[in-house]
Steps between C-alpha positions, in 0.01 A plus 500: 500500500669337812399154586267468799600137566801313355644150540846414392658157465213325678521133562283272708546123506342197664705179536757631246234582240470859383142630554599853396822610336483858373764760416268797526139592554341840566172688561449866419276757675137460401581190286292184472704186432374149443711196571366230276583141425385145556476338839844442649662789305612667826250792492367473859850434643620820327202692641570373851865592461422851369272557799774365737280217622769276367866568534698437180813277526678758290447852383369838617173691509484877474203725585530856363866437453558381859626159573233314699631358825788753514407854385134438572371254759281207372216612730515853367489365151202280583302814620508605134361180346185295517431139388195338366482121450246283323355371831248730672624509869279684746476573871162374629357846519338778277616608163586839651727356765674266250576798262613714792752253646810631313420860605467391862840333488642832371330673793285740301249703711145349501350786307749471224451120493126547464543753212754293306305172533173667405657661192662176386182293556318754278761494231461126480114513516481302825412761752159337548685193641701680768308343785478146356721222631779464246485122518147499365569674175486367145816443301485838314404696809785332702754586242395865498538510879853342471585767236366773720708369793814505283444844342368697804848541639599660172820293446767599263496152363224242482600136452227267367525121468233346264250739668201421266510114512160336524302818413243482225583714198251785554620548869860485389459756227318743727757466781793548262342821362435636853835404642682636194331838546596526877856389434551759226323772697711454814826439313558149633745276325391145453656158435256222422573130467272336258480204255208671325633687190175702470544644848853596417413664171206686656683637801870536421735774387769235477498118489781270625480140374666247717605141437697276745586788727642737226364787309479397140332816364375833636356804333172684439198285426526589136862384491431169671180438301631579150878438529547178707858405569440122472225237437408475874418879514322488165274204591434643839360815346287320234731475204370165373719508178864424575673392183860378470697603191832590348600815315585424134516863388526847662518846345418841615304384809295240311548124538395184331469219758468133423220370719458123466573530129285806446626847432385771745572871452580680825657821619834480671876517471613151597783352291452227242508158667362624839250277660198704614178482690217684330217624722160586342196591708188311389301810461748606226430188291258570224289219361348478149306253291693598181836660408319780294366654823843547659600858562806621310677600828484141621828364369477153650227262401471113513234250412384259768220297656295582803583254782309655788232754573438635849210736578595752773184703467650836400742344251593161337834328530589330177794254475635452144751243370708660223804269538545682836217566752353853507236637741274784395250696704204634292187686585161322518377697202803401298451142594138509391585674175763246405278208611808310622494125590771253612698362198417806288785613268596866596773750440669657807695822476713731718699816443881503527469782747277292735789256565726552793820289469773409743806279470446143613728414786 
């Protein structure tokens, strides 16, 4: 599949400091991509560059294989895109007129404008608000109007910058579901900037993780979630157990790793003496009161003492000291059954296959 949008050798600097410095970035037809990272990672600057609102100091942008600014004019490219920012900016007029503004700029006939706006308002469940002043709406209503305005022109690409900030969780969830359906139905490609990993995991076909203006990992949500390239990506996506170790034995894809004086069995082909980072998701850490209850498939188990218990309603987060700190998530029923307390002696276990390892750099 050809790339719909492509950036090559992009660089943008302020006072000699690189804000973005990328060799390559792309977006395919009908693809949803999240740009994710902490504040200051360069996500918004990259979005503004891809939408041509900022001009890079170096590099080129291509739309459908055409060099923007040469083979296709910037204004013609912009007719194919729409932007949605976290602020809700409105004209002091009705919802209908606010949603219609992009179609008016494109000189659509009035009848077509009325049909398109009506259909989009219905798709986003806000048709009943069409005559209300946009400036009087609640947060969730206002965000739906902004989305309607961005989508009604049926852009090839929709750029979103932290679009769901300050929305309560129920409103956010409903809007994500409704917007996702419309985007898929109309074949719109989407790039969303977010620092919320749950938004990224829920919406995306592909996730790009940025740090200090560079892409440090990209892939499907499964790849980024379960196979992080480094400790930053791992911790960002909820891998609370990041252990440092050194390979002391490796044979046929199985390794023994020295972790703070303890032997951990893991799957991998790193050479003896290699320093590793071991990533283990907390939901893959089993917790027992006694060794005799450990499943035979759990090849790693260590005794320890409970340091901390956090109740998150649906599950409990248990921190155990077993000469190295380990965090386990267990269900409420398991917590009740085990009758756990701080300072209790327990056994933690995890499978060799639940460890993802990468070389420590």
